[in-house]
C-alpha positions in Angstrom: -25.8 11.3 -11.3 -25.0 10.1 -14.8 -27.4 7.4 -16.3 -25.9 4.5 -18.4 -27.2 6.0 -21.5 -25.0 9.1 -20.8 -21.7 6.9 -20.8 -19.5 7.4 -23.8 -17.2 4.6 -24.8 -13.6 5.7 -25.1 -12.2 5.2 -28.6 -9.3 6.7 -30.7 -12.0 8.7 -32.6 -13.5 10.3 -29.2 -9.7 11.1 -28.1 -8.7 12.5 -31.4 -11.5 14.9 -30.9 -10.3 15.7 -27.4 -6.5 16.3 -28.2 -4.0 16.5 -25.4 -1.9 19.7 -25.1 1.0 19.4 -27.4 4.5 19.3 -25.7 6.7 22.5 -26.4 9.8 23.9 -25.2 12.1 22.2 -22.8 11.4 19.6 -19.9 10.1 22.3 -17.6 7.1 22.9 -19.9 6.1 19.4 -19.8 5.7 19.7 -15.9 7.3 18.1 -12.9 5.7 14.7 -11.3 6.7 13.7 -7.8 5.5 10.3 -6.6 5.5 9.8 -3.1 5.2 6.0 -1.9 7.0 2.9 -1.4 8.0 1.2 1.7 10.9 -1.0 2.7 9.3 -3.9 1.0 7.6 -2.4 -2.0 9.8 0.0 -4.0 8.7 -1.3 -7.2 5.4 0.7 -7.1 7.3 4.0 -7.2 9.3 2.9 -9.9 6.4 1.9 -12.2 4.3 4.8 -11.5 7.2 7.3 -11.9 8.5 5.6 -15.3 4.8 5.5 -16.6 4.7 9.4 -16.1 7.8 9.9 -18.2 6.4 7.6 -20.9 3.2 9.6 -20.9 4.9 12.9 -21.5 5.9 14.3 -18.2 9.2 16.5 -18.4 10.8 16.1 -14.8 10.3 13.1 -12.5 11.1 13.2 -8.7 10.4 10.1 -6.5 10.3 10.2 -2.7 10.4 6.8 -1.1 11.6 4.9 2.0 15.0 5.5 2.8 16.2 2.0 2.6 15.4 1.9 -1.1 16.2 5.4 -2.2 19.8 4.7 -3.3 18.8 1.4 -5.3 15.8 3.3 -6.8 18.2 6.3 -8.1 20.2 3.6 -9.9 17.2 1.8 -11.4 15.8 5.3 -12.5 18.6 7.5 -13.4 16.2 9.9 -15.1 14.7 10.7 -11.8 15.7 12.8 -8.6 15.2 10.4 -5.6 14.8 11.6 -2.1 14.7 9.5 1.0 11.9 9.5 3.5 12.0 8.6 7.1 10.6 5.2 7.9 9.0 3.5 11.0 10.4 0.4 12.7 8.2 -1.7 10.4 9.7 -0.2 7.2 6.5 2.0 6.4 7.0 5.6 5.3 6.7 7.9 8.3 3.7 10.2 8.2 5.6 13.2 9.4 7.6 13.1 6.1 10.7 15.3 5.7 11.5 19.1 5.0 13.2 18.0 1.9 9.8 16.2 0.7 7.8 19.2 1.2 10.2 21.6 -0.5 9.6 19.1 -3.6 5.8 19.1 -3.0 5.7 23.0 -3.2 7.3 23.0 -6.5 5.5 19.9 -8.1 3.0 20.3 -10.7 1.5 16.9 -10.3 1.8 14.7 -7.1 1.1 11.0 -7.2 0.7 9.5 -3.6 0.0 6.1 -2.7 1.9 3.5 -4.7 3.6 1.1 -2.5 2.6 2.7 0.9 1.5 0.0 3.5 0.4 1.8 6.7 -3.0 3.5 6.7 -2.4 5.9 9.6 1.0 7.0 8.6 -0.3 7.5 5.1 -3.2 9.7 6.2 -0.7 11.9 8.2 1.5 12.1 5.1 -1.5 13.0 2.9 -2.4 15.7 5.2 1.0 17.3 5.1 1.5 16.8 1.4 -1.8 18.7 0.7 -0.9 21.5 3.0 2.5 22.0 1.5 1.5 21.8 -2.3 1.3 24.8 -4.3 -1.9 26.4 -5.6 -2.9 24.7 -8.8 -1.0 21.6 -8.2 -2.8 18.3 -9.5 -3.0 15.1 -7.6 -3.4 11.2 -8.3 -4.5 9.4 -5.4 -4.0 5.8 -5.5 -3.5 2.5 -3.3 -3.2 2.9 0.5 -3.9 6.7 0.0 -7.3 5.7 -1.0 -7.6 3.6 2.0 -6.7 6.7 4.2 -9.3 8.7 2.1 -11.9 6.4 2.8 -11.4 6.7 6.7 -11.1 10.6 6.5 -12.9 11.9 3.6 -12.0 15.4 4.8 -8.5 14.9 3.9 -9.4 15.9 0.0 -11.8 18.8 0.9 -9.7 21.5 -0.5 -7.9 19.6 -3.3 -10.6 17.6 -5.0 -10.9 20.0 -8.1 -7.4 18.9 -9.2 -7.4 15.4 -8.3 -7.9 12.0 -9.9 -8.7 9.1 -7.8 -7.9 5.7 -9.3 -9.3 2.8 -7.0 -9.7 -0.8 -8.1 -13.0 -2.5 -7.2 -11.7 -3.3 -3.7 -10.8 0.2 -3.0 -13.9 1.5 -4.4 -15.8 -0.5 -2.0 -13.9 1.1 0.9 -14.4 4.5 -0.5 -18.1 3.8 -0.9 -18.4 2.0 2.5 -20.7 -0.8 0.6 -20.0 -3.4 -1.9 -19.9 -2.3 -5.4 -23.3 -2.6 -7.1 -22.2 -4.4 -10.3 -22.8 -1.3 -12.4 -19.4 0.5 -12.2 -20.5 3.4 -14.2 -23.0 4.1 -11.5 -20.3 3.1 -8.8 -17.8 5.6 -10.3 -20.3 8.4 -10.1 -21.1 7.6 -6.4 -17.4 8.1 -5.7 -17.5 11.3 -7.5 -20.5 12.4 -5.6 -18.8 11.6 -2.3 -15.4 13.2 -2.8 -15.8 15.6 -5.6 -12.8 14.4 -7.6 -12.5 12.8 -11.0 -12.6 9.1 -10.7 -11.1 6.2 -12.8 -12.6 2.9 -11.6 -11.5 -0.2 -13.5 -11.8 1.4 -16.8 -15.0 3.6 -15.8 -14.2 7.4 -15.6 -16.7 9.8 -14.0 -16.3 13.6 -13.4 -17.9 16.1 -11.0 -19.8 17.7 -14.0 -21.6 14.5 -14.9 -19.3 13.5 -17.7 -18.9 9.7 -17.8 -16.8 7.3 -20.1 -16.1 3.7 -20.1 -13.2 1.9 -21.8 -14.2 -1.6 -23.7 -10.5 -2.4 -24.8 -9.1 -3.6 -21.8 -8.2 -7.4 -21.1 -7.7 -9.8 -18.5 -3.8 -9.4 -18.7 -4.0 -6.1 -17.0 -4.9 -7.8 -13.8 -1.3 -8.3 -12.9 0.7 -6.9 -10.1 1.9 -3.4 -10.7 -0.6 -2.8 -13.4 -2.4 -0.1 -11.2 0.8 1.7 -10.4 1.5 2.0 -14.0 -2.2 3.5 -14.8 -1.8 6.1 -12.2 1.6 7.2 -13.6 0.1 7.5 -17.1 -2.7 9.9 -15.6 0.1 11.8 -13.7 2.2 12.2 -17.0 -0.7 13.4 -18.9 -1.8 15.8 -16.2 2.0 17.2 -16.0 1.8 18.1 -19.9 -1.4 19.9 -19.3 -4.4 17.8 -19.6 -7.3 18.7 -17.2 -8.3 15.7 -14.8 -11.1 14.3 -16.8 -9.1 14.4 -19.9 -6.2 12.8 -18.4 -8.3 10.0 -16.6 -9.9 9.2 -20.1 -6.8 9.2 -22.0 -4.9 7.4 -19.2 -7.4 4.7 -18.9 -7.6 4.0 -22.7 -3.9 4.2 -23.1 -3.4 1.7 -20.3 -5.7 -0.8 -22.0 -4.1 -0.3 -25.4 -0.7 -0.9 -24.0 -2.2 -4.1 -22.7 -3.6 -4.9 -26.1 -0.3 -4.4 -27.7 1.3 -7.1 -25.6 -1.4 -9.5 -26.1 -0.5 -9.5 -29.7 3.0 -10.8 -29.0 2.6 -12.6 -25.7 -1.0 -13.8 -25.4 -3.7 -12.6 -22.9 -1.9 -13.2 -19.7 1.8 -13.4 -18.5 3.1 -10.2 -19.3 4.4 -7.8 -16.6 3.6 -4.4 -15.5 7.1 -3.0 -16.5 6.4 -4.1 -20.0 3.2 -2.0 -20.2 5.4 0.9 -19.4 7.5 0.6 -22.7 4.2 0.4 -24.8 2.9 3.8 -23.7 4.7 6.1 -26.4 3.5 3.7 -29.2 0.0 3.4 -27.7 0.0 7.3 -27.8 1.3 7.6 -31.2 -1.3 5.2 -32.5 -4.2 7.5 -31.5 
C-alpha cells in the first residue's frame, strides 16, 4: 500500500508530462459514453454526467434513464441518444433493465453507472446485468448508488476491475471500507483499491492497483455542491472515451474538476456556483493545461 511520501501532487506540470491521447478523426474515434442512472426524481444527475463527458472530449453520448424522464432529457441534451428504462412503482430504475439498454451497453466504450439511481437492490441487479452485457475492453465509472451496491456485493466488480474507476465521496468510501475513514484519505483511497482492485478517486485523492498515488491540492469548498460528483464522474468518463487509461483519466479528471471550480471562484466567489456551471468550464480548464 502506498505511503504518504509516495503520493504525488497533481499539477499542470505533472499532467503535461502525462499527456492525454489527442483526438483525431470523427466522433467515433473519440469513443461512446453511455450513462445509466436517474430515477423519477433525479434526472439531473444523468444530464450532468453526460454533458461533462462530452465537454471532456467524448465523441458520442447515450443516456439511459427512468422512462418518466427520458423525453424531457432528450430535449435538454439534444446531443445525446436517450433511451427509457422500466421503473418500479416508486420511480426507481428497475434492475431488470431492457433489451435496448443491453444492446447499447454491448457497443459502448465507456459506461457510467450510478448517477441518480436511488434503490440499492435494483441497482445491484442492474449492475450485474450491465457488466455481463458489456464488450471486452469496455471501461466503467462507478458512482453514487452503484458504489453502495458494490459495498454490499464486492464480487460484482470481480471481472471488470481492471478497466474501472470508482469515484466515492467520503461517506461512500466509509461504506466501501466498512469502517469510518481514517482521516488520511491517501491511505483510505489505497485501502479501497486493495479491496476492489480498481482505480479510485476519493475526494481528490487518486490511487491505482499498481501502487500509484496522487493528490489534488487545488480544490476549494465550492465543489461541495449538489451534482458536483456527477460532473466529476462524467469528466473521467469522457477522458476514458478518448483513450486515457483509468489512472490517467482519474488524475486528469480530478484536477480538471478542481480547476473548473477555481475558474468559477474568480467570477463568483468560493461558494454559490452550480454544478452545471462547472460543466461549461471543462474545455477551458483542459486548454489551460
